[in-house]
VOLUM-923433 format. One line per field, with one value per atom (N, C-alpha, C): x, y, z; atom name; residue in one letter. Coordinates in nm, 4 decimals, always signed. Layout:
BEGIN
x = [X  ...]
y = [Y  ...]
z = [Z  ...]
at = [CA  ...]
aa = [A  ...]
This chain:
BEGIN
x = [+13.3591  +13.4243  +13.3192  +13.3421  +13.2505  +13.3270  +13.2623  +13.3255  +13.3367  +13.4429  +13.4618  +13.4667  +13.3633  +13.3568  +13.4021  +13.5167  +13.5777  +13.5939  +13.5390  +13.5528  +13.6937  +13.7429  +13.8787  +13.9303  +14.0616  +14.1315  +14.2580  +14.2790  +14.4027  +14.4703  +14.5932  +14.6727  +14.8063  +14.8385  +14.9606  +15.0864  +15.0798  +15.2010  +15.1678  +15.2484  +15.2408  +15.3822  +15.4011  +15.5353  +15.5337  +15.6505  +15.6772  +15.5741  +15.5651  +15.4746  +15.3276  +15.2950  +15.1555  +15.1037  +14.9747  +14.9150  +14.7891  +14.7774  +14.6549  +14.6115  +14.4935  +14.4485  +14.3025  +14.2727  +14.1350  +14.1032  +13.9990  +13.9600  +13.9765  +13.9250  +13.9300  +14.0678  +14.1008  +14.2298  +14.2152  +14.3065  +14.3077  +14.3528  +14.4611  +14.5120  +14.5968  +14.6061  +14.6864  +14.7723  +14.9054  +14.9981  +15.1069  +15.0734  +15.1783  +15.2580  +15.3876  +15.4780  +15.5795  +15.6026  +15.6955  +15.7676  +15.8997  +15.9794  +16.0500  +16.0370  +16.0993  +16.1726  +16.2857  +16.3610  +16.3811  +16.3648  +16.3823  +16.4523  +16.5420  +16.6092  +16.5821  +16.5336  +16.5056  +16.5840  +16.6647  +16.7438  +16.7008  +16.7030  +16.6753  +16.7875  +16.9107  +17.0256  +17.0654  +17.0312  +17.0435  +17.1864  +17.2712  +17.4048  +17.4097  +17.4215  +17.4148  +17.5531  +17.5796  +17.7033  +17.6675  +17.7665  +17.7420  +17.6895  +17.7075  +17.6646  +17.5136  +17.4363  +17.2911  +17.2383  +17.3243  +17.2837  +17.3209  +17.2217  +17.2465  +17.1621  +17.2161  +17.1423  +17.1051  +17.1284  +17.1031  +16.9683  +16.8784  +16.7494  +16.6629  +16.6357  +16.5653  +16.4224  +16.3596  +16.2211  +16.2094  +16.3143  +16.3104  +16.3318  +16.3787  +16.4053  +16.3040  +16.2131  +16.1133  +16.0141  +15.9664  +15.8659  +15.7353  +15.6683  +15.5429  +15.4298  +15.3407  +15.2261  +15.1305  +15.0675  +14.9691  +14.8310  +14.7586  +14.6272  +14.5166  +14.5519  +14.4522  +14.4481  +14.3403  +14.3252  +14.2472  +14.2759  +14.2035  +14.0569  +13.9698  +13.8269  +13.7616  +13.6612  +13.5881  +13.4646  +13.4473  +13.3310  +13.3480  +13.2458  +13.2462  +13.1330  +13.1642  +13.0669  +13.0671  +12.9506  +12.9362  +12.8411  +12.8906  +12.8119  +12.8378  +12.7336  +12.7501  +12.6655  +12.7293  +12.6596  +12.6526  +12.5352  +12.5156  +12.5443  +12.5585  +12.5771  +12.7252  +12.7752  +12.9165  +12.9402  +13.0653  +13.1053  +13.1129  +13.0427  +13.0389  +13.1118  +13.2160  +13.2932  +13.2999  +13.2691  +13.2784  +13.4223  +13.4588  +13.5928  +13.6510  +13.7778  +13.8477  +13.9765  +14.0006  +14.1214  +14.1843  +14.3068  +14.3710  +14.5142  +14.5657  +14.7026  +14.8013  +14.7798  +14.8762  +14.8404  +14.9138  +14.9035  +15.0457  +15.0668  +15.2028  +15.2032  +15.3196  +15.3396  +15.2552  +15.2565  +15.1831  +15.0321  +14.9829  +14.8386  +14.7872  +14.6580  +14.5974  +14.4782  +14.4752  +14.3562  +14.3088  +14.1930  +14.1489  +14.0032  +13.9750  +13.8377  +13.8117  +13.7275  +13.7005  +13.6935  +13.7117  +13.7081  +13.8357  +13.8706  +13.9828  +13.9479  +14.0030  +13.9681  +14.0394  +14.1647  +14.2391  +14.3526  +14.3980  +14.5071  +14.5628  +14.6826  +14.7480  +14.8442  +14.8254  +14.9119  +14.9951  +15.1273  +15.2187  +15.3059  +15.3117  +15.3997  +15.4695  +15.6025  +15.6823  +15.7632  +15.7467  +15.8210  +15.8945  +16.0232  +16.1074  +16.1517  +16.0955  +16.1260  +16.1997  +16.3229  +16.4049  +16.4175  +16.3856  +16.3994  +16.5120  +16.6025  +16.7162  +16.7048  +16.6782  +16.6581  +16.7786  +16.8058  +16.9164  +16.8793  +16.9803  +16.9577  +16.9407  +16.8463  +16.8207  +16.8836  +16.9986  +17.0647  +17.1525]
y = [+4.3787  +4.2934  +4.2037  +4.1788  +4.0910  +4.0083  +3.9080  +3.8186  +3.8846  +3.8487  +3.8898  +3.7630  +3.7387  +3.6209  +3.6601  +3.6059  +3.6424  +3.5168  +3.5195  +3.4050  +3.3979  +3.5079  +3.5073  +3.6497  +3.6645  +3.7906  +3.7574  +3.8242  +3.8083  +3.9445  +3.9503  +4.0729  +4.0366  +4.0976  +4.0654  +4.1103  +4.2214  +4.2774  +4.3577  +4.3393  +4.4220  +4.4711  +4.6044  +4.6613  +4.7863  +4.8241  +4.9542  +4.9923  +4.9135  +4.9371  +4.9267  +4.8628  +4.8350  +4.7257  +4.7300  +4.6338  +4.5754  +4.4434  +4.3742  +4.2965  +4.3272  +4.2618  +4.2244  +4.1032  +4.0553  +4.0286  +4.0915  +4.0771  +4.2086  +4.2131  +4.3354  +4.3552  +4.4800  +4.5101  +4.6307  +4.6427  +4.7562  +4.8832  +4.8741  +4.9910  +4.9522  +5.0428  +5.0224  +5.1469  +5.1284  +5.2416  +5.2213  +5.2162  +5.2025  +5.3319  +5.3177  +5.4324  +5.4030  +5.4985  +5.4769  +5.6065  +5.5971  +5.7090  +5.6605  +5.7356  +5.6952  +5.8135  +5.7840  +5.8830  +5.8275  +5.9151  +5.8721  +5.9821  +5.9419  +6.0356  +5.9882  +6.0794  +6.0486  +6.1459  +6.0920  +6.1767  +6.1549  +6.2650  +6.2552  +6.1781  +6.1996  +6.1249  +6.0291  +5.9021  +5.8122  +5.7677  +5.8640  +5.8342  +5.8943  +5.8109  +5.8569  +5.8586  +5.9636  +5.9738  +6.0068  +6.0060  +6.0304  +6.1705  +6.2645  +6.4020  +6.4146  +6.3175  +6.3249  +6.2558  +6.1918  +6.1243  +6.2131  +6.2711  +6.3604  +6.3181  +6.3424  +6.3148  +6.4432  +6.5567  +6.6841  +6.7460  +6.6684  +6.7210  +6.7460  +6.8725  +6.9089  +6.8564  +6.8392  +6.7920  +6.6530  +6.5724  +6.4378  +6.4382  +6.5488  +6.5549  +6.6386  +6.7032  +6.7863  +6.6985  +6.7464  +6.6677  +6.6623  +6.5504  +6.5330  +6.6051  +6.6688  +6.7332  +6.6280  +6.6595  +6.5696  +6.6297  +6.5736  +6.6254  +6.5658  +6.4685  +6.4035  +6.4706  +6.5387  +6.6044  +6.5134  +6.5262  +6.4491  +6.4911  +6.3944  +6.4208  +6.3533  +6.4175  +6.3608  +6.2834  +6.2638  +6.1924  +6.0437  +5.9840  +5.8401  +5.7789  +5.6760  +5.6117  +5.4634  +5.4094  +5.2660  +5.2112  +5.1191  +5.0634  +4.9137  +4.8381  +4.6938  +4.6428  +4.5753  +4.5190  +4.3682  +4.3145  +4.1706  +4.0947  +4.1674  +4.1024  +4.0986  +3.9836  +3.9770  +4.0522  +4.0868  +4.1486  +4.0378  +4.0540  +3.9533  +4.0071  +3.9363  +3.9762  +3.8574  +3.8812  +3.7753  +3.7561  +3.8143  +3.7995  +3.9374  +3.9566  +4.0822  +4.0502  +4.1230  +4.1065  +4.2447  +4.2619  +4.3935  +4.3803  +4.4877  +4.4891  +4.4941  +4.5838  +4.5904  +4.6899  +4.6786  +4.7686  +4.8162  +4.9473  +4.9980  +5.1346  +5.1801  +5.3161  +5.3552  +5.2769  +5.3049  +5.3053  +5.2324  +5.2217  +5.0954  +5.0919  +4.9818  +4.9278  +4.7968  +4.7275  +4.6442  +4.6783  +4.6193  +4.5774  +4.4515  +4.4025  +4.3776  +4.4579  +4.4486  +4.5883  +4.5980  +4.7291  +4.7501  +4.8760  +4.9081  +5.0336  +5.0417  +5.1525  +5.2810  +5.2730  +5.3936  +5.3582  +5.4588  +5.4365  +5.5676  +5.5581  +5.6750  +5.6241  +5.6679  +5.6273  +5.7470  +5.7264  +5.8335  +5.7834  +5.8608  +5.8293  +5.9579  +5.9578  +6.0731  +6.0309  +6.1032  +6.0718  +6.1961  +6.1825  +6.2907  +6.2455  +6.3075  +6.2694  +6.3854  +6.3611  +6.4639  +6.4304  +6.5290  +6.5117  +6.6015  +6.5447  +6.6191  +6.6148  +6.7317  +6.7404  +6.8048  +6.7647  +6.8227  +6.9627  +7.0491  +7.1834  +7.1734  +7.2471  +7.2448  +7.3646  +7.4072  +7.5243  +7.4853]
z = [+9.8878  +9.7913  +9.7245  +9.5974  +9.5256  +9.4243  +9.3710  +9.2749  +9.1384  +9.0669  +8.9278  +8.8440  +8.7657  +8.6798  +8.5398  +8.4974  +8.3698  +8.2858  +8.1639  +8.0749  +8.0172  +7.9562  +7.9016  +7.8840  +7.9051  +7.8810  +7.8037  +7.6909  +7.6150  +7.6075  +7.6554  +7.6482  +7.5853  +7.4730  +7.4005  +7.4743  +7.5477  +7.6076  +7.7333  +7.8378  +7.9580  +7.9856  +7.9847  +7.9988  +8.0853  +8.1328  +8.1953  +8.3014  +8.4044  +8.5181  +8.4812  +8.3720  +8.3398  +8.4320  +8.4622  +8.5549  +8.4945  +8.4991  +8.4625  +8.5857  +8.6369  +8.7591  +8.7479  +8.7914  +8.7970  +8.9433  +8.9922  +9.1322  +9.2054  +9.3258  +9.4051  +9.4668  +9.4933  +9.5553  +9.6466  +9.7377  +9.8303  +9.7587  +9.6810  +9.6107  +9.4913  +9.3953  +9.2749  +9.2562  +9.2460  +9.2392  +9.1333  +9.0062  +8.9049  +8.8889  +8.8608  +8.8490  +8.7398  +8.6497  +8.5390  +8.5046  +8.4839  +8.4333  +8.3067  +8.1980  +8.0719  +8.0097  +7.9476  +7.8703  +7.7301  +7.6324  +7.4942  +7.4159  +7.3272  +7.2372  +7.0952  +7.0119  +6.8723  +6.7860  +6.6933  +6.6038  +6.4603  +6.3857  +6.2430  +6.1737  +6.2169  +6.1680  +6.2810  +6.2715  +6.3864  +6.4202  +6.4544  +6.5056  +6.6457  +6.7471  +6.8854  +6.9483  +7.0228  +7.1000  +7.2441  +7.3320  +7.4740  +7.5033  +7.4119  +7.4381  +7.4559  +7.4098  +7.4209  +7.5460  +7.6207  +7.7436  +7.8606  +7.9249  +8.0375  +8.1568  +8.2754  +8.3981  +8.4702  +8.4084  +8.4750  +8.4366  +8.3836  +8.3420  +8.4654  +8.4913  +8.6142  +8.6184  +8.5033  +8.5036  +8.5658  +8.5553  +8.6110  +8.7622  +8.8179  +8.9617  +9.0380  +8.9687  +9.0352  +9.1110  +9.2263  +9.2988  +9.2202  +9.2303  +9.1582  +9.2302  +9.1560  +9.2212  +9.2761  +9.3870  +9.4451  +9.4215  +9.3260  +9.2912  +9.3775  +9.4597  +9.5437  +9.6800  +9.7085  +9.8372  +9.9313  +10.0587  +10.1590  +10.1583  +10.1756  +10.1737  +10.2935  +10.3486  +10.4614  +10.4177  +10.2886  +10.2377  +10.2651  +10.3236  +10.3475  +10.2668  +10.1922  +10.1056  +10.1361  +10.1575  +10.1818  +10.0765  +9.9967  +9.8871  +9.8832  +9.8736  +9.8650  +9.7494  +9.6557  +9.5410  +9.5582  +9.5447  +9.5603  +9.4309  +9.3211  +9.1917  +9.1553  +9.1089  +9.0684  +8.9377  +8.9141  +8.7880  +8.6836  +8.5718  +8.4662  +8.3434  +8.3008  +8.1831  +8.0891  +7.9619  +7.8629  +7.8187  +7.7062  +7.6504  +7.6202  +7.6563  +7.6299  +7.5558  +7.4465  +7.3671  +7.3515  +7.4018  +7.3933  +7.3450  +7.2892  +7.2391  +7.3540  +7.4502  +7.5588  +7.6668  +7.7761  +7.8901  +7.9183  +7.9228  +7.9385  +8.0058  +8.0451  +8.0945  +8.2137  +8.3196  +8.4435  +8.4234  +8.3242  +8.3058  +8.3745  +8.3986  +8.4735  +8.3966  +8.3771  +8.3293  +8.4472  +8.5001  +8.6264  +8.6159  +8.6418  +8.6503  +8.7976  +8.8559  +8.9986  +9.0561  +9.1852  +9.2490  +9.3290  +9.3487  +9.4368  +9.5148  +9.6360  +9.7245  +9.6862  +9.6512  +9.6169  +9.5228  +9.4494  +9.3560  +9.3050  +9.2497  +9.1917  +9.0846  +8.9619  +8.8517  +8.8081  +8.7984  +8.7592  +8.6449  +8.5374  +8.4256  +8.3824  +8.3860  +8.3449  +8.2228  +8.1133  +7.9914  +7.9446  +7.9245  +7.8704  +7.7329  +7.6288  +7.4910  +7.4254  +7.3846  +7.3205  +7.1722  +7.0876  +6.9426  +6.8938  +6.8166  +6.7630  +6.6109  +6.5510  +6.4067  +6.3403  +6.2180  +6.1414  +6.0947  +6.0852  +6.0303  +5.8801  +5.8268  +5.6827  +5.6136  +5.6588  +5.6001  +5.4841]
at = [N  CA  C  N  CA  C  N  CA  C  N  CA  C  N  CA  C  N  CA  C  N  CA  C  N  CA  C  N  CA  C  N  CA  C  N  CA  C  N  CA  C  N  CA  C  N  CA  C  N  CA  C  N  CA  C  N  CA  C  N  CA  C  N  CA  C  N  CA  C  N  CA  C  N  CA  C  N  CA  C  N  CA  C  N  CA  C  N  CA  C  N  CA  C  N  CA  C  N  CA  C  N  CA  C  N  CA  C  N  CA  C  N  CA  C  N  CA  C  N  CA  C  N  CA  C  N  CA  C  N  CA  C  N  CA  C  N  CA  C  N  CA  C  N  CA  C  N  CA  C  N  CA  C  N  CA  C  N  CA  C  N  CA  C  N  CA  C  N  CA  C  N  CA  C  N  CA  C  N  CA  C  N  CA  C  N  CA  C  N  CA  C  N  CA  C  N  CA  C  N  CA  C  N  CA  C  N  CA  C  N  CA  C  N  CA  C  N  CA  C  N  CA  C  N  CA  C  N  CA  C  N  CA  C  N  CA  C  N  CA  C  N  CA  C  N  CA  C  N  CA  C  N  CA  C  N  CA  C  N  CA  C  N  CA  C  N  CA  C  N  CA  C  N  CA  C  N  CA  C  N  CA  C  N  CA  C  N  CA  C  N  CA  C  N  CA  C  N  CA  C  N  CA  C  N  CA  C  N  CA  C  N  CA  C  N  CA  C  N  CA  C  N  CA  C  N  CA  C  N  CA  C  N  CA  C  N  CA  C  N  CA  C  N  CA  C  N  CA  C  N  CA  C  N  CA  C  N  CA  C  N  CA  C  N  CA  C  N  CA  C  N  CA  C  N  CA  C  N  CA  C  N  CA  C  N  CA  C  N  CA  C  N  CA  C  N  CA  C  N  CA  C  N  CA  C  N  CA  C  N  CA  C  N  CA  C]
aa = [X  X  X  X  X  X  X  X  X  X  X  X  X  X  X  X  X  X  X  X  X  X  X  X  X  X  X  X  X  X  X  X  X  X  X  X  X  X  X  X  X  X  X  X  X  X  X  X  X  X  X  X  X  X  X  X  X  X  X  X  X  X  X  X  X  X  X  X  X  X  X  X  X  X  X  X  X  X  X  X  X  X  X  X  X  X  X  X  X  X  X  X  X  X  X  X  X  X  X  X  X  X  X  X  X  X  X  X  X  X  X  X  X  X  X  X  X  X  X  X  X  X  X  X  X  X  X  X  X  X  X  X  X  X  X  X  X  X  X  X  X  X  X  X  X  X  X  X  X  X  X  X  X  X  X  X  X  X  X  X  X  X  X  X  X  X  X  X  X  X  X  X  X  X  X  X  X  X  X  X  X  X  X  X  X  X  X  X  X  X  X  X  X  X  X  X  X  X  X  X  X  X  X  X  X  X  X  X  X  X  X  X  X  X  X  X  X  X  X  X  X  X  X  X  X  X  X  X  X  X  X  X  X  X  X  X  X  X  X  X  X  X  X  X  X  X  X  X  X  X  X  X  X  X  X  X  X  X  X  X  X  X  X  X  X  X  X  X  X  X  X  X  X  X  X  X  X  X  X  X  X  X  X  X  X  X  X  X  X  X  X  X  X  X  X  X  X  X  X  X  X  X  X  X  X  X  X  X  X  X  X  X  X  X  X  X  X  X  X  X  X  X  X  X  X  X  X  X  X  X  X  X  X  X  X  X  X  X  X  X  X  X  X  X  X  X  X  X  X  X  X  X  X  X  X  X  X]
């Protein structure tokens, strides 16, 4: 663990499991599920709201395999940050100044577009 010296951070918006963290942490695990319906003719009825979408119920793949690699690193110098200005952090993303041992970010988005027939 080491110090994080930060002069200033400005973030306009943090939404939907977004994380802003300054300093060291053991782990970071943001998770977000979003559904969106977009229509060319914006009149919505109940027929477009369904809970039977199989993609939202499928198990998530685990891309992180166990590893026997051991790494020991010690830095005597603190993290130095001047000024950061950002629009936002959203959708299971992480803005992190410092170090973390492990993490896993998952974001599932189901976006349905309904277009009018041009017949």
